[in-house]
PDBQT receptor file of N, H, CA, C and O in Angstrom, charges set to zero:
ATOM      1  N   MET A   1      64.993  85.087 116.230  1.00  0.00    +0.000 N 
ATOM      2  CA  MET A   1      65.376  84.355 115.063  1.00  0.00    +0.000 C 
ATOM      3  C   MET A   1      64.250  83.378 114.729  1.00  0.00    +0.000 C 
ATOM      4  O   MET A   1      63.661  82.765 115.619  1.00  0.00    +0.000 OA
ATOM      5  N   THR A   2      63.968  83.247 113.471  1.00  0.00    +0.000 N 
ATOM      6  H   THR A   2      64.447  83.746 112.748  1.00  0.00    +0.000 HD
ATOM      7  CA  THR A   2      62.968  82.307 113.003  1.00  0.00    +0.000 C 
ATOM      8  C   THR A   2      63.662  81.188 112.258  1.00  0.00    +0.000 C 
ATOM      9  O   THR A   2      64.573  81.422 111.464  1.00  0.00    +0.000 OA
ATOM     10  N   VAL A   3      63.224  79.974 112.521  1.00  0.00    +0.000 N 
ATOM     11  H   VAL A   3      62.483  79.783 113.165  1.00  0.00    +0.000 HD
ATOM     12  CA  VAL A   3      63.777  78.800 111.861  1.00  0.00    +0.000 C 
ATOM     13  C   VAL A   3      62.651  78.103 111.126  1.00  0.00    +0.000 C 
ATOM     14  O   VAL A   3      61.537  77.996 111.638  1.00  0.00    +0.000 OA
ATOM     15  N   SER A   4      62.938  77.642 109.955  1.00  0.00    +0.000 N 
ATOM     16  H   SER A   4      63.843  77.729 109.540  1.00  0.00    +0.000 HD
ATOM     17  CA  SER A   4      61.944  76.913 109.177  1.00  0.00    +0.000 C 
ATOM     18  C   SER A   4      62.316  75.434 109.170  1.00  0.00    +0.000 C 
ATOM     19  O   SER A   4      63.470  75.073 108.941  1.00  0.00    +0.000 OA
ATOM     20  N   ILE A   5      61.323  74.586 109.424  1.00  0.00    +0.000 N 
ATOM     21  H   ILE A   5      60.385  74.880 109.610  1.00  0.00    +0.000 HD
ATOM     22  CA  ILE A   5      61.543  73.145 109.451  1.00  0.00    +0.000 C 
ATOM     23  C   ILE A   5      60.534  72.494 108.509  1.00  0.00    +0.000 C 
ATOM     24  O   ILE A   5      59.379  72.912 108.434  1.00  0.00    +0.000 OA
ATOM     25  N   SER A   6      60.977  71.485 107.808  1.00  0.00    +0.000 N 
ATOM     26  H   SER A   6      61.916  71.146 107.869  1.00  0.00    +0.000 HD
ATOM     27  CA  SER A   6      60.061  70.707 106.975  1.00  0.00    +0.000 C 
ATOM     28  C   SER A   6      59.934  69.319 107.595  1.00  0.00    +0.000 C 
ATOM     29  O   SER A   6      60.931  68.627 107.801  1.00  0.00    +0.000 OA
ATOM     30  N   ILE A   7      58.693  68.922 107.890  1.00  0.00    +0.000 N 
ATOM     31  H   ILE A   7      57.884  69.485 107.722  1.00  0.00    +0.000 HD
ATOM     32  CA  ILE A   7      58.444  67.633 108.528  1.00  0.00    +0.000 C 
ATOM     33  C   ILE A   7      57.460  66.849 107.666  1.00  0.00    +0.000 C 
ATOM     34  O   ILE A   7      56.427  67.376 107.256  1.00  0.00    +0.000 OA
ATOM     35  N   THR A   8      57.784  65.606 107.400  1.00  0.00    +0.000 N 
ATOM     36  H   THR A   8      58.624  65.178 107.734  1.00  0.00    +0.000 HD
ATOM     37  CA  THR A   8      56.870  64.736 106.676  1.00  0.00    +0.000 C 
ATOM     38  C   THR A   8      56.220  63.801 107.684  1.00  0.00    +0.000 C 
ATOM     39  O   THR A   8      56.900  63.059 108.392  1.00  0.00    +0.000 OA
ATOM     40  N   LEU A   9      54.892  63.846 107.737  1.00  0.00    +0.000 N 
ATOM     41  H   LEU A   9      54.340  64.449 107.162  1.00  0.00    +0.000 HD
ATOM     42  CA  LEU A   9      54.151  63.026 108.687  1.00  0.00    +0.000 C 
ATOM     43  C   LEU A   9      53.555  61.819 107.973  1.00  0.00    +0.000 C 
ATOM     44  O   LEU A   9      53.128  61.902 106.821  1.00  0.00    +0.000 OA
ATOM     45  N   ASP A  10      53.537  60.699 108.687  1.00  0.00    +0.000 N 
ATOM     46  H   ASP A  10      53.883  60.631 109.623  1.00  0.00    +0.000 HD
ATOM     47  CA  ASP A  10      52.814  59.563 108.113  1.00  0.00    +0.000 C 
ATOM     48  C   ASP A  10      51.315  59.866 108.211  1.00  0.00    +0.000 C 
ATOM     49  O   ASP A  10      50.911  60.802 108.900  1.00  0.00    +0.000 OA
ATOM     50  N   ASP A  11      50.508  59.081 107.528  1.00  0.00    +0.000 N 
ATOM     51  H   ASP A  11      50.836  58.320 106.968  1.00  0.00    +0.000 HD
ATOM     52  CA  ASP A  11      49.066  59.354 107.462  1.00  0.00    +0.000 C 
ATOM     53  C   ASP A  11      48.414  59.400 108.845  1.00  0.00    +0.000 C 
ATOM     54  O   ASP A  11      47.588  60.270 109.118  1.00  0.00    +0.000 OA
ATOM     55  N   GLU A  12      48.785  58.472 109.702  1.00  0.00    +0.000 N 
ATOM     56  H   GLU A  12      49.457  57.765 109.480  1.00  0.00    +0.000 HD
ATOM     57  CA  GLU A  12      48.173  58.405 111.031  1.00  0.00    +0.000 C 
ATOM     58  C   GLU A  12      48.517  59.634 111.865  1.00  0.00    +0.000 C 
ATOM     59  O   GLU A  12      47.638  60.239 112.480  1.00  0.00    +0.000 OA
ATOM     60  N   LEU A  13      49.792  59.999 111.885  1.00  0.00    +0.000 N 
ATOM     61  H   LEU A  13      50.505  59.508 111.386  1.00  0.00    +0.000 HD
ATOM     62  CA  LEU A  13      50.203  61.170 112.663  1.00  0.00    +0.000 C 
ATOM     63  C   LEU A  13      49.624  62.445 112.063  1.00  0.00    +0.000 C 
ATOM     64  O   LEU A  13      49.236  63.353 112.798  1.00  0.00    +0.000 OA
ATOM     65  N   GLY A  14      49.562  62.524 110.744  1.00  0.00    +0.000 N 
ATOM     66  H   GLY A  14      49.877  61.787 110.146  1.00  0.00    +0.000 HD
ATOM     67  CA  GLY A  14      48.964  63.682 110.092  1.00  0.00    +0.000 C 
ATOM     68  C   GLY A  14      47.500  63.845 110.479  1.00  0.00    +0.000 C 
ATOM     69  O   GLY A  14      47.037  64.956 110.734  1.00  0.00    +0.000 OA
ATOM     70  N   ALA A  15      46.778  62.735 110.520  1.00  0.00    +0.000 N 
ATOM     71  H   ALA A  15      47.154  61.832 110.313  1.00  0.00    +0.000 HD
ATOM     72  CA  ALA A  15      45.370  62.784 110.919  1.00  0.00    +0.000 C 
ATOM     73  C   ALA A  15      45.235  63.215 112.377  1.00  0.00    +0.000 C 
ATOM     74  O   ALA A  15      44.348  64.002 112.708  1.00  0.00    +0.000 OA
ATOM     75  N   GLU A  16      46.104  62.707 113.249  1.00  0.00    +0.000 N 
ATOM     76  H   GLU A  16      46.824  62.068 112.979  1.00  0.00    +0.000 HD
ATOM     77  CA  GLU A  16      46.060  63.097 114.664  1.00  0.00    +0.000 C 
ATOM     78  C   GLU A  16      46.342  64.583 114.822  1.00  0.00    +0.000 C 
ATOM     79  O   GLU A  16      45.689  65.264 115.612  1.00  0.00    +0.000 OA
ATOM     80  N   LEU A  17      47.324  65.089 114.060  1.00  0.00    +0.000 N 
ATOM     81  H   LEU A  17      47.854  64.535 113.418  1.00  0.00    +0.000 HD
ATOM     82  CA  LEU A  17      47.643  66.514 114.123  1.00  0.00    +0.000 C 
ATOM     83  C   LEU A  17      46.459  67.341 113.643  1.00  0.00    +0.000 C 
ATOM     84  O   LEU A  17      46.108  68.337 114.276  1.00  0.00    +0.000 OA
ATOM     85  N   ASN A  18      45.844  66.950 112.546  1.00  0.00    +0.000 N 
ATOM     86  H   ASN A  18      46.129  66.141 112.031  1.00  0.00    +0.000 HD
ATOM     87  CA  ASN A  18      44.680  67.687 112.044  1.00  0.00    +0.000 C 
ATOM     88  C   ASN A  18      43.547  67.701 113.065  1.00  0.00    +0.000 C 
ATOM     89  O   ASN A  18      42.892  68.726 113.251  1.00  0.00    +0.000 OA
ATOM     90  N   ASN A  19      43.316  66.577 113.721  1.00  0.00    +0.000 N 
ATOM     91  H   ASN A  19      43.848  65.745 113.570  1.00  0.00    +0.000 HD
ATOM     92  CA  ASN A  19      42.271  66.522 114.746  1.00  0.00    +0.000 C 
ATOM     93  C   ASN A  19      42.616  67.400 115.945  1.00  0.00    +0.000 C 
ATOM     94  O   ASN A  19      41.752  68.091 116.484  1.00  0.00    +0.000 OA
ATOM     95  N   ALA A  20      43.870  67.370 116.354  1.00  0.00    +0.000 N 
ATOM     96  H   ALA A  20      44.572  66.809 115.916  1.00  0.00    +0.000 HD
ATOM     97  CA  ALA A  20      44.297  68.152 117.519  1.00  0.00    +0.000 C 
ATOM     98  C   ALA A  20      44.229  69.648 117.234  1.00  0.00    +0.000 C 
ATOM     99  O   ALA A  20      43.827  70.432 118.094  1.00  0.00    +0.000 OA
ATOM    100  N   VAL A  21      44.618  70.037 116.039  1.00  0.00    +0.000 N 
ATOM    101  H   VAL A  21      44.945  69.401 115.340  1.00  0.00    +0.000 HD
ATOM    102  CA  VAL A  21      44.638  71.450 115.677  1.00  0.00    +0.000 C 
ATOM    103  C   VAL A  21      43.221  71.984 115.490  1.00  0.00    +0.000 C 
ATOM    104  O   VAL A  21      42.937  73.135 115.822  1.00  0.00    +0.000 OA
ATOM    105  N   ALA A  22      42.346  71.156 114.966  1.00  0.00    +0.000 N 
ATOM    106  H   ALA A  22      42.577  70.221 114.697  1.00  0.00    +0.000 HD
ATOM    107  CA  ALA A  22      40.933  71.494 114.782  1.00  0.00    +0.000 C 
ATOM    108  C   ALA A  22      40.724  72.857 114.120  1.00  0.00    +0.000 C 
ATOM    109  O   ALA A  22      39.942  73.680 114.597  1.00  0.00    +0.000 OA
ATOM    110  N   GLY A  23      41.431  73.077 113.023  1.00  0.00    +0.000 N 
ATOM    111  H   GLY A  23      42.066  72.409 112.636  1.00  0.00    +0.000 HD
ATOM    112  CA  GLY A  23      41.235  74.300 112.256  1.00  0.00    +0.000 C 
ATOM    113  C   GLY A  23      42.066  75.485 112.697  1.00  0.00    +0.000 C 
ATOM    114  O   GLY A  23      42.008  76.536 112.058  1.00  0.00    +0.000 OA
ATOM    115  N   SER A  24      42.834  75.357 113.758  1.00  0.00    +0.000 N 
ATOM    116  H   SER A  24      42.881  74.503 114.277  1.00  0.00    +0.000 HD
ATOM    117  CA  SER A  24      43.664  76.493 114.192  1.00  0.00    +0.000 C 
ATOM    118  C   SER A  24      45.031  76.425 113.510  1.00  0.00    +0.000 C 
ATOM    119  O   SER A  24      45.208  75.675 112.549  1.00  0.00    +0.000 OA
ATOM    120  N   ASN A  25      45.963  77.178 113.984  1.00  0.00    +0.000 N 
ATOM    121  H   ASN A  25      45.819  77.787 114.764  1.00  0.00    +0.000 HD
ATOM    122  CA  ASN A  25      47.270  77.331 113.367  1.00  0.00    +0.000 C 
ATOM    123  C   ASN A  25      48.151  76.104 113.632  1.00  0.00    +0.000 C 
ATOM    124  O   ASN A  25      48.593  75.884 114.759  1.00  0.00    +0.000 OA
ATOM    125  N   ARG A  26      48.400  75.308 112.583  1.00  0.00    +0.000 N 
ATOM    126  H   ARG A  26      48.041  75.488 111.667  1.00  0.00    +0.000 HD
ATOM    127  CA  ARG A  26      49.227  74.102 112.730  1.00  0.00    +0.000 C 
ATOM    128  C   ARG A  26      50.640  74.445 113.188  1.00  0.00    +0.000 C 
ATOM    129  O   ARG A  26      51.200  73.758 114.042  1.00  0.00    +0.000 OA
ATOM    130  N   SER A  27      51.218  75.505 112.623  1.00  0.00    +0.000 N 
ATOM    131  H   SER A  27      50.763  76.063 111.929  1.00  0.00    +0.000 HD
ATOM    132  CA  SER A  27      52.591  75.886 112.981  1.00  0.00    +0.000 C 
ATOM    133  C   SER A  27      52.695  76.238 114.457  1.00  0.00    +0.000 C 
ATOM    134  O   SER A  27      53.642  75.828 115.128  1.00  0.00    +0.000 OA
ATOM    135  N   ALA A  28      51.734  76.991 114.966  1.00  0.00    +0.000 N 
ATOM    136  H   ALA A  28      50.964  77.324 114.421  1.00  0.00    +0.000 HD
ATOM    137  CA  ALA A  28      51.740  77.364 116.380  1.00  0.00    +0.000 C 
ATOM    138  C   ALA A  28      51.584  76.130 117.257  1.00  0.00    +0.000 C 
ATOM    139  O   ALA A  28      52.227  76.019 118.301  1.00  0.00    +0.000 OA
ATOM    140  N   PHE A  29      50.733  75.205 116.835  1.00  0.00    +0.000 N 
ATOM    141  H   PHE A  29      50.210  75.295 115.988  1.00  0.00    +0.000 HD
ATOM    142  CA  PHE A  29      50.512  73.976 117.597  1.00  0.00    +0.000 C 
ATOM    143  C   PHE A  29      51.806  73.161 117.674  1.00  0.00    +0.000 C 
ATOM    144  O   PHE A  29      52.175  72.683 118.747  1.00  0.00    +0.000 OA
ATOM    145  N   VAL A  30      52.492  73.003 116.544  1.00  0.00    +0.000 N 
ATOM    146  H   VAL A  30      52.192  73.392 115.672  1.00  0.00    +0.000 HD
ATOM    147  CA  VAL A  30      53.744  72.240 116.507  1.00  0.00    +0.000 C 
ATOM    148  C   VAL A  30      54.825  72.964 117.310  1.00  0.00    +0.000 C 
ATOM    149  O   VAL A  30      55.599  72.322 118.020  1.00  0.00    +0.000 OA
ATOM    150  N   ALA A  31      54.883  74.289 117.206  1.00  0.00    +0.000 N 
ATOM    151  H   ALA A  31      54.254  74.810 116.629  1.00  0.00    +0.000 HD
ATOM    152  CA  ALA A  31      55.864  75.057 117.971  1.00  0.00    +0.000 C 
ATOM    153  C   ALA A  31      55.669  74.858 119.470  1.00  0.00    +0.000 C 
ATOM    154  O   ALA A  31      56.638  74.702 120.213  1.00  0.00    +0.000 OA
ATOM    155  N   GLU A  32      54.409  74.865 119.911  1.00  0.00    +0.000 N 
ATOM    156  H   GLU A  32      53.622  74.992 119.307  1.00  0.00    +0.000 HD
ATOM    157  CA  GLU A  32      54.116  74.644 121.330  1.00  0.00    +0.000 C 
ATOM    158  C   GLU A  32      54.543  73.248 121.760  1.00  0.00    +0.000 C 
ATOM    159  O   GLU A  32      55.069  73.076 122.859  1.00  0.00    +0.000 OA
ATOM    160  N   ALA A  33      54.326  72.253 120.915  1.00  0.00    +0.000 N 
ATOM    161  H   ALA A  33      53.899  72.393 120.022  1.00  0.00    +0.000 HD
ATOM    162  CA  ALA A  33      54.741  70.883 121.232  1.00  0.00    +0.000 C 
ATOM    163  C   ALA A  33      56.259  70.789 121.354  1.00  0.00    +0.000 C 
ATOM    164  O   ALA A  33      56.772  70.083 122.222  1.00  0.00    +0.000 OA
ATOM    165  N   ILE A  34      56.970  71.494 120.493  1.00  0.00    +0.000 N 
ATOM    166  H   ILE A  34      56.553  72.068 119.788  1.00  0.00    +0.000 HD
ATOM    167  CA  ILE A  34      58.437  71.495 120.556  1.00  0.00    +0.000 C 
ATOM    168  C   ILE A  34      58.896  72.176 121.837  1.00  0.00    +0.000 C 
ATOM    169  O   ILE A  34      59.800  71.684 122.512  1.00  0.00    +0.000 OA
ATOM    170  N   ARG A  35      58.276  73.309 122.177  1.00  0.00    +0.000 N 
ATOM    171  H   ARG A  35      57.541  73.709 121.629  1.00  0.00    +0.000 HD
ATOM    172  CA  ARG A  35      58.641  73.996 123.427  1.00  0.00    +0.000 C 
ATOM    173  C   ARG A  35      58.406  73.092 124.636  1.00  0.00    +0.000 C 
ATOM    174  O   ARG A  35      59.243  73.020 125.536  1.00  0.00    +0.000 OA
ATOM    175  N   ASP A  36      57.270  72.408 124.651  1.00  0.00    +0.000 N 
ATOM    176  H   ASP A  36      56.590  72.467 123.920  1.00  0.00    +0.000 HD
ATOM    177  CA  ASP A  36      56.945  71.498 125.749  1.00  0.00    +0.000 C 
ATOM    178  C   ASP A  36      57.993  70.393 125.849  1.00  0.00    +0.000 C 
ATOM    179  O   ASP A  36      58.441  70.061 126.946  1.00  0.00    +0.000 OA
ATOM    180  N   TYR A  37      58.384  69.827 124.717  1.00  0.00    +0.000 N 
ATOM    181  H   TYR A  37      58.021  70.097 123.826  1.00  0.00    +0.000 HD
ATOM    182  CA  TYR A  37      59.405  68.777 124.708  1.00  0.00    +0.000 C 
ATOM    183  C   TYR A  37      60.726  69.311 125.264  1.00  0.00    +0.000 C 
ATOM    184  O   TYR A  37      61.360  68.661 126.096  1.00  0.00    +0.000 OA
ATOM    185  N   LEU A  38      61.139  70.488 124.806  1.00  0.00    +0.000 N 
ATOM    186  H   LEU A  38      60.624  71.015 124.130  1.00  0.00    +0.000 HD
ATOM    187  CA  LEU A  38      62.410  71.045 125.270  1.00  0.00    +0.000 C 
ATOM    188  C   LEU A  38      62.373  71.360 126.761  1.00  0.00    +0.000 C 
ATOM    189  O   LEU A  38      63.366  71.160 127.461  1.00  0.00    +0.000 OA
ATOM    190  N   ASP A  39      61.229  71.854 127.257  1.00  0.00    +0.000 N 
ATOM    191  H   ASP A  39      60.422  72.016 126.688  1.00  0.00    +0.000 HD
ATOM    192  CA  ASP A  39      61.088  72.112 128.694  1.00  0.00    +0.000 C 
ATOM    193  C   ASP A  39      61.219  70.819 129.492  1.00  0.00    +0.000 C 
ATOM    194  O   ASP A  39      61.925  70.779 130.500  1.00  0.00    +0.000 OA
ATOM    195  N   ARG A  40      60.533  69.752 129.041  1.00  0.00    +0.000 N 
ATOM    196  H   ARG A  40      59.960  69.785 128.222  1.00  0.00    +0.000 HD
ATOM    197  CA  ARG A  40      60.612  68.461 129.738  1.00  0.00    +0.000 C 
ATOM    198  C   ARG A  40      62.020  67.910 129.676  1.00  0.00    +0.000 C 
ATOM    199  O   ARG A  40      62.497  67.317 130.644  1.00  0.00    +0.000 OA
ATOM    200  N   ARG A  41      62.690  68.095 128.557  1.00  0.00    +0.000 N 
ATOM    201  H   ARG A  41      62.303  68.576 127.771  1.00  0.00    +0.000 HD
ATOM    202  CA  ARG A  41      64.070  67.612 128.411  1.00  0.00    +0.000 C 
ATOM    203  C   ARG A  41      65.001  68.362 129.370  1.00  0.00    +0.000 C 
ATOM    204  O   ARG A  41      65.881  67.762 129.987  1.00  0.00    +0.000 OA
ATOM    205  N   ALA A  42      64.800  69.671 129.488  1.00  0.00    +0.000 N 
ATOM    206  H   ALA A  42      64.086  70.159 128.987  1.00  0.00    +0.000 HD
ATOM    207  CA  ALA A  42      65.620  70.467 130.402  1.00  0.00    +0.000 C 
ATOM    208  C   ALA A  42      65.424  69.999 131.839  1.00  0.00    +0.000 C 
ATOM    209  O   ALA A  42      66.390  69.901 132.596  1.00  0.00    +0.000 OA
ATOM    210  N   VAL A  43      64.187  69.712 132.218  1.00  0.00    +0.000 N 
ATOM    211  H   VAL A  43      63.403  69.792 131.602  1.00  0.00    +0.000 HD
ATOM    212  CA  VAL A  43      63.907  69.225 133.569  1.00  0.00    +0.000 C 
ATOM    213  C   VAL A  43      64.563  67.865 133.786  1.00  0.00    +0.000 C 
ATOM    214  O   VAL A  43      65.146  67.619 134.841  1.00  0.00    +0.000 OA
ATOM    215  N   ALA A  44      64.472  66.987 132.799  1.00  0.00    +0.000 N 
ATOM    216  H   ALA A  44      63.998  67.187 131.942  1.00  0.00    +0.000 HD
ATOM    217  CA  ALA A  44      65.091  65.657 132.915  1.00  0.00    +0.000 C 
ATOM    218  C   ALA A  44      66.605  65.777 133.016  1.00  0.00    +0.000 C 
ATOM    219  O   ALA A  44      67.234  65.064 133.798  1.00  0.00    +0.000 OA
ATOM    220  N   ASP A  45      67.193  66.673 132.231  1.00  0.00    +0.000 N 
ATOM    221  H   ASP A  45      66.682  67.252 131.595  1.00  0.00    +0.000 HD
ATOM    222  CA  ASP A  45      68.648  66.876 132.292  1.00  0.00    +0.000 C 
ATOM    223  C   ASP A  45      69.068  67.411 133.661  1.00  0.00    +0.000 C 
ATOM    224  O   ASP A  45      70.083  66.986 134.214  1.00  0.00    +0.000 OA
ATOM    225  N   ALA A  46      68.287  68.340 134.200  1.00  0.00    +0.000 N 
ATOM    226  H   ALA A  46      67.463  68.686 133.751  1.00  0.00    +0.000 HD
ATOM    227  CA  ALA A  46      68.598  68.892 135.520  1.00  0.00    +0.000 C 
ATOM    228  C   ALA A  46      68.488  67.810 136.591  1.00  0.00    +0.000 C 
ATOM    229  O   ALA A  46      69.333  67.734 137.483  1.00  0.00    +0.000 OA
ATOM    230  N   ALA A  47      67.463  66.981 136.509  1.00  0.00    +0.000 N 
ATOM    231  H   ALA A  47      66.777  67.043 135.785  1.00  0.00    +0.000 HD
ATOM    232  CA  ALA A  47      67.292  65.899 137.485  1.00  0.00    +0.000 C 
ATOM    233  C   ALA A  47      68.451  64.922 137.420  1.00  0.00    +0.000 C 
ATOM    234  O   ALA A  47      68.941  64.462 138.451  1.00  0.00    +0.000 OA
ATOM    235  N   ALA A  48      68.893  64.602 136.204  1.00  0.00    +0.000 N 
ATOM    236  H   ALA A  48      68.494  64.976 135.366  1.00  0.00    +0.000 HD
ATOM    237  CA  ALA A  48      70.038  63.694 136.049  1.00  0.00    +0.000 C 
ATOM    238  C   ALA A  48      71.303  64.322 136.627  1.00  0.00    +0.000 C 
ATOM    239  O   ALA A  48      72.107  63.637 137.259  1.00  0.00    +0.000 OA
ATOM    240  N   TRP A  49      71.477  65.620 136.410  1.00  0.00    +0.000 N 
ATOM    241  H   TRP A  49      70.823  66.176 135.896  1.00  0.00    +0.000 HD
ATOM    242  CA  TRP A  49      72.660  66.289 136.960  1.00  0.00    +0.000 C 
ATOM    243  C   TRP A  49      72.605  66.275 138.487  1.00  0.00    +0.000 C 
ATOM    244  O   TRP A  49      73.608  65.996 139.145  1.00  0.00    +0.000 OA
ATOM    245  N   HIS A  50      71.439  66.576 139.046  1.00  0.00    +0.000 N 
ATOM    246  H   HIS A  50      70.625  66.803 138.512  1.00  0.00    +0.000 HD
ATOM    247  CA  HIS A  50      71.308  66.558 140.504  1.00  0.00    +0.000 C 
ATOM    248  C   HIS A  50      71.593  65.164 141.055  1.00  0.00    +0.000 C 
ATOM    249  O   HIS A  50      72.226  65.029 142.102  1.00  0.00    +0.000 OA
ATOM    250  N   ALA A  51      71.135  64.136 140.364  1.00  0.00    +0.000 N 
ATOM    251  H   ALA A  51      70.620  64.245 139.514  1.00  0.00    +0.000 HD
ATOM    252  CA  ALA A  51      71.357  62.758 140.812  1.00  0.00    +0.000 C 
ATOM    253  C   ALA A  51      72.826  62.375 140.743  1.00  0.00    +0.000 C 
ATOM    254  O   ALA A  51      73.258  61.454 141.436  1.00  0.00    +0.000 OA
ATOM    255  N   SER A  52      73.595  63.069 139.918  1.00  0.00    +0.000 N 
ATOM    256  H   SER A  52      73.244  63.817 139.355  1.00  0.00    +0.000 HD
ATOM    257  CA  SER A  52      75.017  62.732 139.770  1.00  0.00    +0.000 C 
ATOM    258  C   SER A  52      75.893  63.378 140.840  1.00  0.00    +0.000 C 
ATOM    259  O   SER A  52      77.078  63.060 140.945  1.00  0.00    +0.000 OA
ATOM    260  N   LEU A  53      75.320  64.282 141.635  1.00  0.00    +0.000 N 
ATOM    261  H   LEU A  53      74.358  64.540 141.549  1.00  0.00    +0.000 HD
ATOM    262  CA  LEU A  53      76.111  64.963 142.664  1.00  0.00    +0.000 C 
ATOM    263  C   LEU A  53      76.570  63.979 143.737  1.00  0.00    +0.000 C 
ATOM    264  O   LEU A  53      75.838  63.069 144.126  1.00  0.00    +0.000 OA
ATOM    265  N   THR A  54      77.783  64.183 144.195  1.00  0.00    +0.000 N 
ATOM    266  H   THR A  54      78.378  64.923 143.879  1.00  0.00    +0.000 HD
ATOM    267  CA  THR A  54      78.340  63.341 145.257  1.00  0.00    +0.000 C 
ATOM    268  C   THR A  54      79.036  64.216 146.291  1.00  0.00    +0.000 C 
ATOM    269  O   THR A  54      79.293  65.397 146.059  1.00  0.00    +0.000 OA
ATOM    270  N   GLY A  55      79.329  63.617 147.423  1.00  0.00    +0.000 N 
ATOM    271  H   GLY A  55      79.120  62.658 147.611  1.00  0.00    +0.000 HD
ATOM    272  CA  GLY A  55      80.100  64.291 148.464  1.00  0.00    +0.000 C 
ATOM    273  C   GLY A  55      79.447  65.564 148.953  1.00  0.00    +0.000 C 
ATOM    274  O   GLY A  55      78.230  65.621 149.126  1.00  0.00    +0.000 OA
ATOM    275  N   PRO A  56      80.273  66.607 149.180  1.00  0.00    +0.000 N 
ATOM    276  CA  PRO A  56      79.759  67.869 149.713  1.00  0.00    +0.000 C 
ATOM    277  C   PRO A  56      78.683  68.507 148.832  1.00  0.00    +0.000 C 
ATOM    278  O   PRO A  56      77.736  69.109 149.338  1.00  0.00    +0.000 OA
ATOM    279  N   ASP A  57      78.834  68.371 147.517  1.00  0.00    +0.000 N 
ATOM    280  H   ASP A  57      79.603  67.882 147.106  1.00  0.00    +0.000 HD
ATOM    281  CA  ASP A  57      77.827  68.949 146.622  1.00  0.00    +0.000 C 
ATOM    282  C   ASP A  57      76.464  68.298 146.847  1.00  0.00    +0.000 C 
ATOM    283  O   ASP A  57      75.442  68.983 146.881  1.00  0.00    +0.000 OA
ATOM    284  N   ALA A  58      76.454  66.989 146.999  1.00  0.00    +0.000 N 
ATOM    285  H   ALA A  58      77.284  66.432 146.972  1.00  0.00    +0.000 HD
ATOM    286  CA  ALA A  58      75.200  66.270 147.244  1.00  0.00    +0.000 C 
ATOM    287  C   ALA A  58      74.605  66.686 148.587  1.00  0.00    +0.000 C 
ATOM    288  O   ALA A  58      73.389  66.830 148.715  1.00  0.00    +0.000 OA
ATOM    289  N   GLU A  59      75.462  66.878 149.582  1.00  0.00    +0.000 N 
ATOM    290  H   GLU A  59      76.450  66.762 149.479  1.00  0.00    +0.000 HD
ATOM    291  CA  GLU A  59      74.972  67.295 150.899  1.00  0.00    +0.000 C 
ATOM    292  C   GLU A  59      74.328  68.679 150.835  1.00  0.00    +0.000 C 
ATOM    293  O   GLU A  59      73.261  68.895 151.409  1.00  0.00    +0.000 OA
ATOM    294  N   VAL A  60      74.969  69.610 150.143  1.00  0.00    +0.000 N 
ATOM    295  H   VAL A  60      75.836  69.435 149.677  1.00  0.00    +0.000 HD
ATOM    296  CA  VAL A  60      74.425  70.960 150.005  1.00  0.00    +0.000 C 
ATOM    297  C   VAL A  60      73.089  70.903 149.279  1.00  0.00    +0.000 C 
ATOM    298  O   VAL A  60      72.137  71.580 149.667  1.00  0.00    +0.000 OA
ATOM    299  N   PHE A  61      73.018  70.102 148.231  1.00  0.00    +0.000 N 
ATOM    300  H   PHE A  61      73.791  69.552 147.915  1.00  0.00    +0.000 HD
ATOM    301  CA  PHE A  61      71.775  69.982 147.469  1.00  0.00    +0.000 C 
ATOM    302  C   PHE A  61      70.671  69.370 148.334  1.00  0.00    +0.000 C 
ATOM    303  O   PHE A  61      69.528  69.824 148.284  1.00  0.00    +0.000 OA
ATOM    304  N   THR A  62      70.995  68.359 149.117  1.00  0.00    +0.000 N 
ATOM    305  H   THR A  62      71.923  67.990 149.158  1.00  0.00    +0.000 HD
ATOM    306  CA  THR A  62      70.016  67.721 149.995  1.00  0.00    +0.000 C 
ATOM    307  C   THR A  62      69.513  68.719 151.028  1.00  0.00    +0.000 C 
ATOM    308  O   THR A  62      68.313  68.805 151.288  1.00  0.00    +0.000 OA
ATOM    309  N   ASP A  63      70.452  69.483 151.621  1.00  0.00    +0.000 N 
ATOM    310  H   ASP A  63      71.427  69.413 151.410  1.00  0.00    +0.000 HD
ATOM    311  CA  ASP A  63      70.059  70.498 152.612  1.00  0.00    +0.000 C 
ATOM    312  C   ASP A  63      69.154  71.569 151.985  1.00  0.00    +0.000 C 
ATOM    313  O   ASP A  63      68.164  71.989 152.584  1.00  0.00    +0.000 OA
ATOM    314  N   PHE A  64      69.506  71.994 150.789  1.00  0.00    +0.000 N 
ATOM    315  H   PHE A  64      70.310  71.653 150.302  1.00  0.00    +0.000 HD
ATOM    316  CA  PHE A  64      68.716  73.003 150.088  1.00  0.00    +0.000 C 
ATOM    317  C   PHE A  64      67.298  72.477 149.837  1.00  0.00    +0.000 C 
ATOM    318  O   PHE A  64      66.320  73.186 150.074  1.00  0.00    +0.000 OA
ATOM    319  N   ASN A  65      67.194  71.247 149.363  1.00  0.00    +0.000 N 
ATOM    320  H   ASN A  65      67.989  70.671 149.171  1.00  0.00    +0.000 HD
ATOM    321  CA  ASN A  65      65.888  70.668 149.065  1.00  0.00    +0.000 C 
ATOM    322  C   ASN A  65      65.052  70.416 150.320  1.00  0.00    +0.000 C 
ATOM    323  O   ASN A  65      63.823  70.417 150.256  1.00  0.00    +0.000 OA
ATOM    324  N   ALA A  66      65.711  70.203 151.458  1.00  0.00    +0.000 N 
ATOM    325  H   ALA A  66      66.709  70.202 151.510  1.00  0.00    +0.000 HD
ATOM    326  CA  ALA A  66      64.994  69.957 152.704  1.00  0.00    +0.000 C 
ATOM    327  C   ALA A  66      64.141  71.174 153.095  1.00  0.00    +0.000 C 
ATOM    328  O   ALA A  66      63.103  71.030 153.740  1.00  0.00    +0.000 OA
ATOM    329  N   GLU A  67      64.589  72.365 152.700  1.00  0.00    +0.000 N 
ATOM    330  H   GLU A  67      65.432  72.482 152.176  1.00  0.00    +0.000 HD
ATOM    331  CA  GLU A  67      63.847  73.585 153.027  1.00  0.00    +0.000 C 
ATOM    332  C   GLU A  67      62.569  73.696 152.218  1.00  0.00    +0.000 C 
ATOM    333  O   GLU A  67      61.662  74.432 152.608  1.00  0.00    +0.000 OA
ATOM    334  N   TRP A  68      62.473  72.994 151.116  1.00  0.00    +0.000 N 
ATOM    335  H   TRP A  68      63.210  72.397 150.800  1.00  0.00    +0.000 HD
ATOM    336  CA  TRP A  68      61.316  73.108 150.243  1.00  0.00    +0.000 C 
ATOM    337  C   TRP A  68      60.287  72.127 150.690  1.00  0.00    +0.000 C 
ATOM    338  O   TRP A  68      59.213  72.044 150.094  1.00  0.00    +0.000 OA
TER     339      TRP A  68
């Protein structure tokens, strides 16, 4: 599925994007940045969930991580 997004950048951010892209595909560059953000968010969400474990679940998770 393809999704179209319209983003208005302020002058400073627009200039930074133009410099970062350096003549390549702006859409691909922005898509990669979004993917990176979503990956980091998923990792942060997983870490928060792991931190919320208590009791036997926390013990199992601690034991599992000890092997790594």
